[in-house]
C-alpha positions as a printed Julia matrix, in Angstrom:
144×3 Matrix{Float64}:
 210.8   58.71  136.84
 209.36  60.26  140.04
 210.1   63.65  141.44
 212.64  63.78  144.25
 212.36  66.07  147.26
 215.24  67.55  149.27
 214.54  66.85  152.92
 216.84  67.87  155.81
 217.41  65.14  158.46
 215.64  65.93  161.75
 218.84  64.59  163.59
 221.85  65.99  161.78
 220.32  68.51  159.27
 222.02  66.69  156.38
 220.17  67.22  153.13
 218.75  64.0   151.56
 217.21  63.57  148.07
 214.21  61.34  148.46
 211.84  60.2   145.7
 208.43  61.63  146.52
 206.72  58.25  146.18
 209.12  56.74  148.84
 208.49  59.18  151.63
 206.23  56.68  153.43
 208.93  53.98  153.36
 210.86  55.49  156.25
 213.92  56.83  154.39
 217.24  56.93  156.26
 219.69  59.85  156.27
 222.72  59.37  154.01
 224.9   61.1   156.6
 223.87  59.78  160.08
 221.63  56.79  159.05
 218.75  57.91  161.3
 215.19  58.22  160.04
 214.83  61.4   158.06
 211.15  61.81  158.79
 209.97  61.43  162.38
 206.43  61.46  163.74
 207.3   63.85  166.57
 208.42  67.5   166.72
 212.16  68.06  166.87
 214.04  70.91  168.51
 215.35  73.82  166.53
 218.18  76.05  167.7
 220.51  78.73  166.38
 223.04  76.29  164.75
 220.49  74.12  162.95
 217.74  76.65  162.08
 219.12  77.74  158.68
 219.63  74.13  157.56
 216.25  72.84  158.71
 214.1   75.46  156.95
 215.67  74.4   153.66
 214.1   71.63  151.65
 211.03  70.81  149.63
 208.98  69.22  152.43
 207.29  72.04  154.43
 208.47  72.73  157.99
 206.05  74.02  160.64
 207.83  75.67  163.53
 206.12  76.21  166.89
 207.84  79.18  168.64
 207.21  78.78  172.42
 208.51  79.39  175.87
 208.42  77.28  179.06
 206.68  79.93  181.13
 203.81  80.34  178.52
 200.61  78.55  179.67
 199.09  78.38  176.2
 202.36  77.05  174.8
 202.33  74.24  177.3
 198.69  73.41  176.59
 199.36  73.41  172.81
 202.39  71.1   173.04
 200.3   67.8   173.04
 198.23  69.08  170.12
 201.43  69.86  168.15
 202.71  66.31  168.94
 199.42  64.83  167.59
 199.81  66.9   164.52
 203.35  65.69  163.94
 202.19  62.08  163.99
 199.32  62.68  161.59
 201.45  64.79  159.16
 204.49  62.58  158.92
 205.68  62.46  155.32
 203.68  65.57  154.33
 205.05  68.19  156.72
 207.87  68.22  159.3
 207.22  69.86  162.69
 209.74  71.52  164.93
 209.8   73.49  168.18
 211.89  76.6   168.8
 212.31  77.71  172.42
 212.2   81.55  172.09
 214.05  82.08  175.41
 216.95  79.68  174.59
 217.18  81.12  171.01
 216.61  84.84  171.25
 218.58  85.56  168.07
 216.44  83.27  165.91
 213.23  84.59  167.58
 214.33  88.19  166.78
 215.25  87.21  163.18
 211.74  85.78  162.79
 210.1   88.94  164.28
 208.35  86.96  166.97
 205.91  89.3   168.89
 203.72  86.8   170.64
 203.85  83.07  171.57
 202.91  80.45  170.71
 203.56  81.44  167.04
 203.36  78.97  164.17
 205.49  79.65  161.04
 205.33  77.47  158.01
 208.46  77.26  155.75
 208.99  75.74  152.36
 212.18  75.84  150.43
 213.82  78.2   152.89
 211.02  80.85  152.75
 208.25  81.59  155.15
 204.88  80.91  153.46
 202.43  81.33  156.37
 202.26  82.53  159.99
 199.63  82.07  162.69
 199.72  83.32  166.29
 198.12  81.57  169.22
 197.33  78.03  170.21
 194.52  76.14  168.46
 192.75  72.76  168.65
 193.94  70.04  166.37
 191.12  70.25  163.85
 191.72  74.0   163.43
 195.44  73.46  163.07
 194.95  70.76  160.39
 192.43  72.99  158.62
 194.88  75.95  158.56
 197.53  73.68  157.18
 195.15  72.35  154.56
 194.52  76.02  153.51
 198.25  76.35  152.95
 198.29  73.22  150.65
 199.61  70.77  153.24
């Protein structure tokens, strides 16, 4: 018997129990039938934030704003990371201007800010944009 992971769907935030050894098989959501794991960052907002940080598969959140130059330059790097980390870590973006309550709840003081969640708890935080190798190395230090 293999260990199962609880993974929120990127589309509907429904919780799915997925055997760990089947993550690479493109599991579908039991609720909305969409792919649970996607190779691109998905959008977080006030209504889905609390549901998306739950789960056993880590969630890396990029807190950004449209007027922020470093945020815009980091966006393609974050997309590349999402493709490389599919099945190991989910990646999401939180627009700090559109979601000021969540940003305040997270204590965001500078952007871009990266926050890593696992099982509903923050396990690491990093401020500032970084190149892809540095981002992957930082995540590796966190056990991702």
